[in-house]
N, C-alpha and C positions, 0 to 999 in steps of 0.2 A: 349122681343125678339120674332119675328114672328116664328111660328112653320112651319117646312118644311112639305109639304103635302106628302102623301104616293107616289103619282105619281111622284113628283119632286125628292123624295128620290130615287125611283127606277131608274129614268132617270140618276141621278148622279152616281149610282152604275153601270150603263151600259157603262159609259164613263171613260176612263183613263184620269184624269185631268192633268197628267204630260206628255201626249203624244200629238204631233201634227199629225193629220190624213191626208192622201191624200184626196183631195177635194171630190171625189166620195164617199169615205168611211164616211167622215164627214157628207155629205148630207144624207146618208142612216141612220146614227145614229140620226141625228136631226129629220128627217121625222118620223122615227120609234118611237121616244119618244113624238111626238106631238099627244097626245091621248085625248085632251079636246073635249068637245061636239061641240065647234065652230071651224071654219076653222082658225087655228092659222097662224099668219104671220111668215114667215121665215126672220130672220134679220141677217145682217152681221155687224160686227164692226172691224175696223182696227186701231190698235195703231201705230201711226207714230212717227218717230224721228224728230218732228218739234215743234216749239214754235209759235203758231198762233198769239201771241201778237206782233210779228215782221212781218211787211208787206211782207218781202221777204221769209217768211216761211208759209204763209197762203196757205192752200190747199182747193180749192173750184171748183166745176164743175158740170156737168150734164152728165148722161149716159142713153141711151135708153136700156131698158131691152129687150133682144131678144124675150122673151116669156111673156112680160107684167109683171105686179105686182099682178094682181088679185084684185086690189083695184079700186073702182070707183072714178076717179079723178074729183073733182068739180072745174071748172075753171071760174074765173072772168076776164073780159077783159075791159080795159079802152080804148074806141075808139069812134069815131063819124062818122056819115054819112055812106059812102060806106064801110069803114073799120068795122064799127059796124055790118053792114049787113053780111059781110064776117065772122065775129066772130060767129054770131048767126047761120049761115049756117053750120059752122064747128062743132057746138055742144056746144058752150060756155054756161055755166049755168047762168051767170050774165053778162050783157053788159050794159055799160053806160059811163057817163062822170061825170059832177058835181053831178048828181043825185045819181050815184053809190058811189061817195066819201061821200056824205051826209049819205047814208044808212050805210056805213061802220063805219062812225063816230058815228052813232046812235046804233051800236051794231051788224049790219049784219056780220055774220062770216061763212056762209055756203059755203065756198070755200077752196080749198087746194093749189091753184096756182093762181097767179095774173100776167096777161100779159098786156102790155100797148104799144100803138103806141108812137113813140118819141114825138109827139106834145102834148101828154097827161101827160108827166112827171111833168109838172108844177102843175097839179091837184093832181097827185099821191104823189108828194113830201110832200104835207101837211099831208099825212097819215103815215109818217115815224114812229111816236110813236105807231101806231096801228099795222102796218104791219111788222116793223122791228123786234120786239121781237118774232114774229111767223116765221121769216125767209122768209117772203113772198114779200119783197120789190122787184119790177121788176129790173132786172139787164141786161144790154146788153151782158155781158160776159156769161150769162146763157141762152141767147136767149129769154128772157122774155120782153125785150124792142125791138120791131121789127115792121116793117111795114107789114110783112107777118104774120098777126095774124092768118090766117087760118091754116098755117103750124104749128105755135106754139101751137095752140089749139089741133090740131090733134096729135102732138108729146106728149103733156101732157096726152091726153086721152089714148094714146097707151101704156103708161107705162114708161114715161121718169122719171128718178130719179135724184134729186138734192142732193148734199152732200156738207158739209162744216166742216172743222176741228173745234172741240170745244177747250176749254182752255187747256185741257190735251193732245191735239194732237190726238184726236180720231175722226174718221169719221164713221158714221153708217147709215144704211138705211134698209127699208123693201124691199126685193128683190123677193117676191113671197108668195105663200100660201102653207100650208102643203098638200093641195089637189093636187098640181102640181106633176107630176111624177119626179123622181129623176134626170133624164137627164135635164129637163127644169130648175130645181132649180140650178143644177151645171152650166149650161150655163149662167144663170143670174149672179151667184156668180163670175164666171170667167170674165164676162164682167165688173162687178163692180170693181174687183181687178185690172184688166188691166187699166181701166180708172183712178183709183187713182194712179197707178204706173206711168202712163204717165203724171200725174199732179204734179209730184215731183217739188217743187219750187226751185229756184236758191239758196236760203239760207239754204237748208237742208244739213246737214253735217253728215257723218257717216252712220249708218244703217238707212234706210228710213222706210221700213215696218218692224216693230218689232213683231207684233202679229196679227193674223187674227182669229176671232171667229165667228162661226155660231151658231144660237140658234133659237128656236121657241118662241112664246109669253110666254108660260108657261113651257118651257123646259130648260134643262141644256145647258150651253154653251159648244161647242166643238171646240178645237183648230184645225186650218187648216194649213197644210204645205204651205209655200210660194213656188210656183213652178217656180219662176224667175230663 
């Protein structure tokens, strides 16, 4: 069994594990317990009353963080000709068509988001086994299959966060860094919570949001009051 570090033990002692805190208070606790030498990521997890195995209970979407995420997003774009030029001008890190597909098949993985113009989906579709498990397959519902590649690249670079319910009905995401001030972390958390709330699927019955937890990379989780 892994030993609990002194820092993590102290973090747990500072938090009442049976209490749900107001958002601002939860943010203060999480930020205060993020004492590692590196800039820890602030993460949010929401336990939902859904079973994603049923299509009408899947929760998936995208939300722009008001204050960014603090993460450098590397973007790959499948486009040709003028659209490829637009993507490069917008700051895409990798741009191509069949050549980019071949590079990915051969192990290229230096990207966090994949965007494609509609005409390139035939090429991208062949990468399903590579991109699918990483949650990177372009999807029109998430704005990653689009003719407006410049806007999509800009949104990704600015701190757009994608989320998708896992088997147990949990959605989670990194919403900032411990170096952010408390107000910015709280704004980002509120934006994420509201986006997930609005994404309630038609098949969800009973209590939709069951639990909200904030944590830092190396810190203890803090339960957050649902302010609905």
